[in-house]
Steps between C-alpha positions, in 0.01 A plus 500: 500500500796731538515534120143632492580730791801636310285547191240699694769711666663573163159589355442741789840663443446534126152645552636750751772607257251542211264701717782725619624561146146580382451738792814691401388508137167660610686753717738592216202534264336735751814717515525503120147635473618814680772586250328423169759263349563431133242237394737361235756396764519120528508505881196725520313278254592193707383660824168605340451160338553318831290726719220621274288183509488493879453876538230506231298221663528663842394840364204340326397305811547794738447824305510713813876436527564735209338829597593855415829402336637301793542130434497287814498163326882448534461537877227232500724269298795549735273429801369192320851378435590559865192298601599215271853497638377509861226241455567271204882485506510465877234226484710310247807530725296374797363214289852397401613515863201289607566240229866481591454449873185286507532309174 
């Protein structure tokens, strides 16, 4: 069972890393919106391509987040990522620990 425990622990670590990277991408995208970057830049296009689907769905689901020119949807996404890291990733680590010591 230790192999499955190691797999679950590695999955938790990878998920935590992916969520952290995506959180930083959202934060960088938020900062870029303040300076009006060149839309032809490859990095800017990548950031918009990665974050637009999530931001668009959130803005459509909760239209009150984008009022009077202030967009609060990146804050909601960062809080959601923090929740996933605190709940889901920690639960996977606890599951791996339980499997390792009781299995």
